[in-house]
C-alpha positions in Angstrom: 75.1 76.6 166.1 78.4 74.7 165.6 80.9 76.3 168.0 84.0 77.3 165.5 86.0 78.1 168.1 86.5 74.3 169.1 86.9 72.9 165.3 88.7 70.7 164.4 89.3 68.9 167.7 85.7 69.1 168.8 82.2 69.3 167.2 80.2 70.9 169.7 76.8 72.8 169.1 75.5 75.9 170.9 71.9 76.4 171.3 70.6 80.2 171.3 67.6 80.7 172.9 67.2 84.7 172.3 68.6 87.3 170.0 71.0 88.3 173.0 72.6 84.8 172.8 72.9 84.7 168.9 74.6 88.2 169.5 76.8 86.9 172.1 77.9 84.0 169.7 78.8 86.2 166.8 80.7 88.5 169.3 82.7 85.6 170.8 83.2 83.9 167.4 81.5 80.7 168.1 80.0 81.8 164.5 82.7 82.7 161.8 82.8 83.1 158.4 81.0 86.0 156.6 78.0 84.0 155.2 77.4 82.1 158.6 77.5 85.6 160.5 74.9 87.0 158.1 72.9 83.9 158.4 72.9 84.1 162.3 72.1 87.7 162.7 69.1 86.8 160.2 68.2 84.1 162.7 68.7 86.3 165.5 66.1 88.8 164.3 63.5 86.4 163.5 64.2 84.8 167.1 63.9 88.4 168.7 60.7 89.3 167.1 59.3 85.8 167.8 59.6 86.8 171.8 58.8 90.4 171.3 56.0 92.2 172.8 53.6 93.0 170.0 52.5 96.2 171.7 56.4 97.2 171.5 57.3 95.6 167.9 58.8 98.9 166.4 61.0 99.5 169.5 62.0 96.0 170.0 62.9 95.4 166.5 65.2 98.1 166.2 66.7 96.9 169.4 67.3 93.7 168.2 68.9 95.1 165.1 71.2 97.4 167.1 72.3 94.6 169.5 73.2 92.4 166.8 74.7 94.8 164.5 77.1 95.8 167.5 78.6 92.4 167.8 81.1 92.7 164.7 81.2 96.3 163.5 83.3 95.3 160.5 81.1 92.4 159.3 79.8 93.4 156.0 77.5 90.3 155.7 76.3 91.2 159.2 74.8 94.5 158.0 73.8 93.2 154.7 71.6 90.5 156.4 70.4 92.9 159.1 69.5 95.5 156.4 67.5 92.7 154.5 65.4 92.0 157.5 64.8 95.6 158.0 63.3 95.8 154.4 61.4 92.9 155.0 60.0 94.1 158.2 59.1 97.5 156.8 57.1 95.5 154.2 54.9 93.4 156.6 55.0 96.2 159.4 51.5 96.9 160.6 50.3 93.5 159.7 49.3 90.7 162.2 51.9 89.8 164.6 51.9 86.5 163.5 52.3 87.2 159.9 55.3 89.5 160.8 56.8 86.6 162.7 56.3 84.0 160.0 57.7 86.3 157.3 60.9 87.0 159.0 61.5 83.5 159.7 60.9 82.5 156.4 63.3 85.2 154.9 66.0 83.9 157.3 65.5 80.2 156.4 65.6 81.6 152.9 68.9 83.3 153.4 70.0 80.1 154.9 69.4 78.1 152.1 70.6 80.7 149.5 73.9 80.5 151.3 74.1 76.8 151.3 73.4 76.9 147.4 75.9 79.7 146.9 78.8 78.0 149.3 
């Protein structure tokens, strides 16, 4: 992710390796702007599920969503994105772990593309 705190002087990218790092990037304003925050949250959900324990997926999914939601309590796009990911998860919940992971990643990538087209 482009560290927006360092613009315009520097172009520095931050790599997030798990959903907690995504949450920290949102919280510390590495990511700014409503659409970018929403897309980052969706990617964070997909990343978190990718690393989750399949036997505890429901619990871990909720923890991922709660952690991301707590980062910026007034960011409307953040909650919109998390809610969209929750709806998608409910639709694939109970399917194979790989299918759940793939569907959530596809949704997050679609959200990114939608954002690019609109903005």
